[in-house]
C-alpha positions as CSV (number, residue, x, y, z in Angstrom):
1,M,67.9,-191.7,60.4
2,E,71.4,-193.8,60.6
3,D,71.7,-194.0,56.8
4,L,71.0,-190.4,56.4
5,I,73.8,-189.5,59.2
6,N,76.0,-192.1,57.5
7,L,75.8,-191.1,53.6
8,K,78.7,-189.3,52.3
9,Q,79.3,-187.5,48.8
10,V,81.5,-190.2,47.1
11,G,80.1,-189.8,43.8
12,T,78.7,-186.7,42.0
13,L,77.0,-183.9,43.9
14,E,73.8,-184.2,42.2
15,N,73.7,-188.1,43.2
16,Y,74.3,-187.1,46.8
17,I,71.6,-184.4,46.8
18,H,69.2,-187.0,45.2
19,N,70.3,-189.7,47.9
20,F,69.9,-187.2,50.9
21,D,66.5,-185.9,49.7
22,I,65.2,-189.6,49.8
23,L,66.4,-190.3,52.9
24,W,65.4,-187.0,54.5
25,N,62.0,-187.5,53.5
26,K,61.8,-190.8,55.0
27,V,63.2,-189.6,58.5
28,G,61.2,-186.5,58.8
29,I,63.3,-184.5,60.8
30,G,63.5,-180.8,60.6
31,E,65.4,-178.6,57.9
32,K,68.0,-177.0,60.5
33,Q,68.8,-180.8,61.5
34,A,69.2,-181.9,57.8
35,L,71.3,-178.8,56.9
36,V,73.5,-180.0,59.5
37,I,73.8,-183.4,58.4
38,F,73.9,-182.6,54.6
39,L,77.0,-180.4,55.2
40,G,78.8,-183.0,57.2
41,G,78.4,-185.6,54.4
42,L,79.8,-183.0,51.8
43,E,83.4,-183.4,50.2
44,L,85.7,-181.6,52.0
45,E,86.5,-179.0,49.0
46,I,82.9,-178.5,48.7
47,K,82.0,-178.2,52.6
48,S,84.4,-175.8,53.5
49,T,83.0,-173.3,50.9
50,V,79.6,-174.0,51.8
51,K,80.1,-173.6,55.3
52,M,81.9,-170.0,54.7
53,F,78.5,-168.6,53.3
54,E,76.5,-169.9,56.4
55,P,73.5,-171.3,54.4
56,K,70.2,-170.8,56.2
57,D,68.2,-173.6,54.5
58,L,69.1,-176.8,52.5
59,R,67.9,-175.0,49.2
60,Q,70.7,-172.4,49.5
61,A,73.1,-174.9,50.7
62,Y,72.4,-176.9,47.5
63,N,72.9,-174.1,45.2
64,L,76.0,-173.0,47.1
65,A,77.3,-176.6,46.7
66,R,76.4,-176.5,43.0
67,L,78.3,-173.3,42.2
68,R,81.5,-174.9,44.2
69,A,81.2,-178.1,42.5
70,N,81.0,-176.5,39.1
71,T,83.9,-174.2,39.8
72,L,86.0,-177.1,40.7
73,A,84.8,-179.2,37.6
74,H,86.1,-176.3,35.5
75,S,89.5,-175.5,37.1
């Protein structure tokens, strides 16, 4: 659980999502709690946009984060 909480996006978004999924599956907490932890680990520029849309589940948060990361990469 500690590793999941301390996980931060320092590289690519896809790498963060991959590592997050691995740790989340090991811990076995509910999706709502995992969503809060996932958002907390995102880079600030991505996090603020994703939170604005109030994602209801991790799938939606992942997709919103990907959209924002792609937008940042092309600006």
